[in-house]
C-alpha positions as a printed NumPy array, in Angstrom:
array([[ -0.384,  -0.263,  -0.108],
       [  2.51 ,   2.362,   0.713],
       [  4.562,   1.926,  -2.365],
       [  6.946,   4.902,  -4.151],
       [  5.573,   5.653,  -7.651],
       [  9.26 ,   7.216,  -9.126],
       [  7.382,   9.147, -11.873],
       [  4.811,  10.901,  -9.711],
       [  4.75 ,  14.602, -10.542],
       [  5.117,  16.893,  -7.181],
       [  5.106,  20.317,  -6.504],
       [  8.289,  21.64 ,  -6.486],
       [  7.538,  25.549,  -4.71 ],
       [ 10.698,  27.457,  -6.279],
       [  9.888,  26.072,  -9.721],
       [  5.965,  27.186,  -9.622],
       [  7.054,  30.356,  -8.218],
       [  9.573,  31.216, -11.184],
       [  6.645,  30.092, -13.81 ],
       [  4.076,  32.089, -12.491],
       [  6.574,  34.997, -11.995],
       [  7.8  ,  34.618, -15.603],
       [  3.899,  34.192, -16.908],
       [  2.792,  37.54 , -15.308],
       [  5.68 ,  39.477, -16.485],
       [  5.548,  37.715, -20.283],
       [  1.942,  38.562, -19.92 ],
       [  1.745,  41.799, -18.992],
       [  4.452,  43.196, -21.893],
       [  2.328,  40.631, -24.334],
       [ -0.719,  42.863, -23.29 ],
       [  0.463,  46.182, -23.036],
       [  2.281,  45.741, -27.121],
       [ -0.72 ,  45.03 , -28.077],
       [ -2.33 ,  48.325, -26.805],
       [ -4.994,  45.788, -24.553],
       [ -3.323,  47.113, -21.246],
       [ -1.415,  50.085, -20.353],
       [  2.256,  49.779, -18.414],
       [  3.038,  53.638, -18.973],
       [  6.471,  54.512, -20.341],
       [  8.316,  50.982, -20.834],
       [ 11.879,  52.594, -21.261],
       [ 11.697,  53.744, -17.7  ],
       [ 11.378,  50.15 , -16.7  ],
       [ 13.051,  48.408, -19.1  ],
       [ 16.215,  48.964, -17.311],
       [ 15.348,  47.2  , -14.447],
       [ 14.547,  44.068, -16.115],
       [ 17.99 ,  42.189, -14.386],
       [ 16.657,  42.705, -11.302],
       [ 13.773,  39.506, -11.998],
       [ 16.812,  37.477, -12.442],
       [ 18.637,  38.804,  -9.028],
       [ 15.016,  37.733,  -7.495],
       [ 15.614,  33.954,  -9.199],
       [ 19.175,  34.291,  -6.987],
       [ 17.258,  35.416,  -4.044],
       [ 14.92 ,  33.066,  -4.417],
       [ 17.841,  30.263,  -4.732],
       [ 18.649,  31.303,  -1.848],
       [ 15.741,  31.212,   0.207],
       [ 15.351,  27.894,  -0.983],
       [ 18.951,  26.292,  -0.795],
       [ 19.101,  22.673,   0.092],
       [ 23.07 ,  23.144,   0.489],
       [ 25.728,  25.619,   0.346],
       [ 26.379,  25.056,  -3.4  ],
       [ 22.569,  26.23 ,  -4.058],
       [ 23.501,  29.486,  -1.986],
       [ 26.838,  29.752,  -4.168],
       [ 24.573,  29.553,  -7.139],
       [ 22.003,  32.182,  -5.772],
       [ 24.974,  34.42 ,  -4.809],
       [ 26.402,  33.971,  -8.41 ],
       [ 22.866,  35.379,  -9.684],
       [ 22.758,  38.002,  -7.89 ],
       [ 26.381,  39.08 ,  -8.739],
       [ 25.49 ,  39.071, -12.333],
       [ 22.255,  40.545, -12.05 ],
       [ 24.779,  43.583, -10.41 ],
       [ 27.466,  43.452, -13.541],
       [ 24.206,  43.161, -15.916],
       [ 22.744,  46.412, -14.48 ],
       [ 26.248,  48.196, -14.119],
       [ 26.592,  48.201, -17.828],
       [ 22.688,  48.663, -18.375],
       [ 23.526,  51.823, -16.695],
       [ 27.259,  52.492, -17.507],
       [ 28.377,  52.815, -13.771],
       [ 31.622,  53.114, -13.083],
       [ 32.499,  53.569, -16.543],
       [ 31.203,  49.785, -16.94 ],
       [ 30.18 ,  48.317, -20.512],
       [ 29.355,  44.961, -21.758],
       [ 32.417,  44.7  , -24.478],
       [ 34.793,  46.049, -21.294],
       [ 33.735,  43.697, -19.014],
       [ 32.38 ,  40.324, -20.257],
       [ 35.557,  38.542, -18.792],
       [ 33.866,  38.702, -15.178],
       [ 31.206,  36.535, -16.471],
       [ 34.128,  33.838, -17.127],
       [ 35.482,  34.681, -13.832],
       [ 32.079,  34.688, -11.564],
       [ 31.331,  31.204, -14.035],
       [ 34.813,  29.459, -12.511],
       [ 34.479,  30.392,  -9.029],
       [ 30.643,  29.33 ,  -8.909],
       [ 31.855,  26.095, -10.31 ],
       [ 35.097,  25.678,  -7.89 ],
       [ 32.517,  26.779,  -4.954],
       [ 30.015,  24.54 ,  -6.267],
       [ 32.105,  21.387,  -6.486],
       [ 33.507,  22.003,  -2.576],
       [ 29.867,  22.595,  -1.671],
       [ 28.047,  20.21 ,  -3.239],
       [ 26.305,  17.586,  -1.045],
       [ 26.796,  14.369,  -1.405],
       [ 23.865,  11.789,  -1.708]])
C-alpha cells in the first residue's frame, strides 16, 4: 500500500513561483504590446529588468538545499549587479569592456559548488 511511485509528479515550490513570475511578466508585456493594457513608459521600466534575474538568485538562496545552492544564488545576484552596472554605465562599465567578468564569476561558481555540493 505504501509504495513509492517513481514518476509521480510533485510540487516544486521554487519552480512554480519562477514559472508564475515569468508568465505574469510576459503576459503584461504582451498585453501592453497589443494595446490591451497600459504599462506606461516601458523605457523607464526596461532598465530594471535584471532585477527579475536577481530575484531568482534570492529565491534560490531562500530555498537552498545545500551551500552549493547558496553559491549559485549569490552568483546570480552578482551577475545581476554586473548587468545593471553595464546597462547604467556605472563605474564606466560596459558589456564589451567587462564581459571577462562572466568567465571569472562562472569559474568561481563552479569551484565553490564543487566544494560545497552535498553528496547523497
